N, C-alpha and C positions, 0 to 999 in steps of 0.2 A: 744637834745633837747624838753622839754615836752610840750606836748602841752594838754595831761589828767588833768580837772582839777582841782584841790584841792579848795575843803570845809574848808573853813578858820573860825575856832573859833575864833584864836586871834586875838588882835589887839580894842578889843573890849574893853570899858573906866565902871571898879565897880565904882558905885557913894559909900561911906559912910554915911549910916545913924544912925550910933548909938552916935553920939553927946551926950552930960548930956546938954547941956547948949552950947548958941550963941557966947561964947568965946571958945568951942571944936571944932577941927577940925586936918583932917585928913593932913601928909603934906607927898606929893609924890614923892617933890624932884624937881631937874631938868634935865629931862630927853629929849631925842627925840627920835621921829620917821623919819627913811628914808628909802629910797627903796636904796639897793647898791648890792654891786657885792664883791660873795663868791670866794676869792681868795687864800683861802689855808691857812693850817699850817706851818706856822715858823720852821722847825726843830732842830734848834737849843735851840732857847725859847720857844716852843713851844703856841708862842701868835697865835692867828686867823687873821687872815688879810684882813680889804673887801676894797674895792675899794667904794667912797662915791661922784657921779656923780653928781652935783648941778644941779639945775634952768641953759636951754637951755646950753648956751657954753661955763659956765663958769668953770675955771681950777676945776680937782677932786682933790680930796685928802683919802688921805690912814687913815684908821681907824686902829689901833692896840689893840687888847684884852690878853692884858699877862696873866689876869687868866679862859680865857675860859673858860666860868663858865657857859654860854648862849652856848657854845661849835657848830656851824656849821655841824663840824666832826665827831661828837658824831649821827647825824641822817642823814636823809634821803637823805642829799645836796651833789652835787660837787662841785667842783670848774668850777664856769664863772655861776654857778646858781646867778639867784638875789631873793635878801630876801628882805623884810620888818623890820630892825633892830630896835631894842629899846632899846638903850643906853643912858648914862652918861660921857662927856667930864672928863678926869684929868687931862689933861697937853698936850700941844703941844711943840715937837717938836722943837730943829733948820731946821728941813729939812721940816718942818711945816707937817708935819703927825701928827696927835691926838692919842693920847696916851688913850683908853677907857674902861668903862666897860661895858660889854653886860647885859642887862636884857634879853630880850628875842627874840626870833626869830620866823618869818610868814613866814613859805617857799608862793614862787610864781608861775605861770606860768611862763616859761620861755623860748622864742621860739625866733628864726631868724622869719625874715620879709619871706614869701609866693611866691607863684604865683600863677592866674589863666588865662586861654585861654580863659575862660567860664564866668565872674561875675552874669550874670544869674541861674547859676547851684550853686552859694555858700548858705548855709544853715545861717539866719541871725534869728537865736532865738531869740526872748527881751532879753535885761539886764534895772539894773535901773544904771544908771549912776551917781557918784556920783564926780567923777573929775577924767582928763585926761591932762598930761603932758607931755614934752619933759625933758628929763636931757640925753644932749652927744645925744649920737646914738639911746637913748632908747626910747618910748612912754613908760610911764604907764597908768595903770589904775587901778582905784578899782570904786567897782560897787559893784551891788546884784545883784545875778541870784536863779532862780525859783532851791531850795533845788531839787535834784532825789537821787535814790539810788543804780544808773546806772552808767556807765563812759558817760562823753561827751566830747567835743571837741571842743578845743577851738584856734582859731588862725587868725593872722591877713594877709591879704592875698592884692596882689599887681594885679592890672588892667594891664594886664604882656602888653597890647595895650596902655600904657600909661608908657612907663619905660623910655623914650629916652625924655617926653613931660616935659617943665616946671613945670604942675600940678602931682606928680604921687598917683593917687589915689588907696586908703587901702582900707580892708572893712574888720571889725570887723567880723567873721563869727563863730559864735556862733551854734551849732549840741547838740539837747541833745537827740537825736536819737529816739525821739517817746519817752519816758521816763514819766511815769507820773511825776508829777511835784507839789509841795507844798509849802512850806512857803518862805519868799525870805534869804537869805544869803548871805555876806560879800563873796566879791574874789579881790582878787588882781593878775595884771597881767604886767609884761615885755617884751612888746618885741625889739630886735634889728634893725633897719632902715639904718645901718650903709652900707648898699648894691646901696642904691638907694639915703638915703641923700650925702653922698661923689662924687655921680655925677656932672660931671659939669655944667651938662644939667638940673638938678633938682632946684628949686626956693623952690616950696612950696611940703608938702607933706600933703595929703586931706583926714582925717580917717575916712569913713564911719560906722554908729553906728544904729542899730535896739532901740530904747532908749526911752523908756514908760515916763523917769522921764518926759522928755523935748522932746515929738514927734514932735514940729516943728522944733529942730534944728535938722538935718538930716548928718552933719559935720562938724567936726572941720579942720583947716586947721594949717599949723604949718609951718610957713614962714621962709628960713635964714635970717641971717640980717648982713651975710661977701659973 
């Protein structure tokens, strides 16, 4: 599990400004960005395998990259790690898996839900939220954090006193370790909440944030639909 933050430069949209006339433009192609789980390489074919869990409780899809041109196996990425995958869909197989061409991978903070007996002691340094969403057993967050040249900690932490409650309270704990902060940088993270989401008693997972983008919005609820 990795709760040391990676400050990410990827996933930046590059705008082409070299057009000679109004009729000339650059074709970026029909590509997608999805938060996926890396499942390793198929030994026989050398293909990279990913699992894409769509929004909420929709069925997951297996993504197969035969070329492995942007291979996660050649990066500092382990099986089970979450990635932001930039890819093109090439074809659909009879089992509904997709053959893809991966164009790029962005490493994501990957961790399981942690817990504390004392919420008041959690470090809650600020973030600038862009989006927060659930895919299957994962809470995914795309935000900005202030850049430092030091290690920091990021974790999704449950209030243990709410373990068996209808609403389980979780906190995005962000600890910059008192380091000098500079400009804002993009950050992606994905936390496995299956330990509480799959409890029969759990009806809502409430995620608390210290968010400077929407300071009046203190938390986000993720409610079970079944």
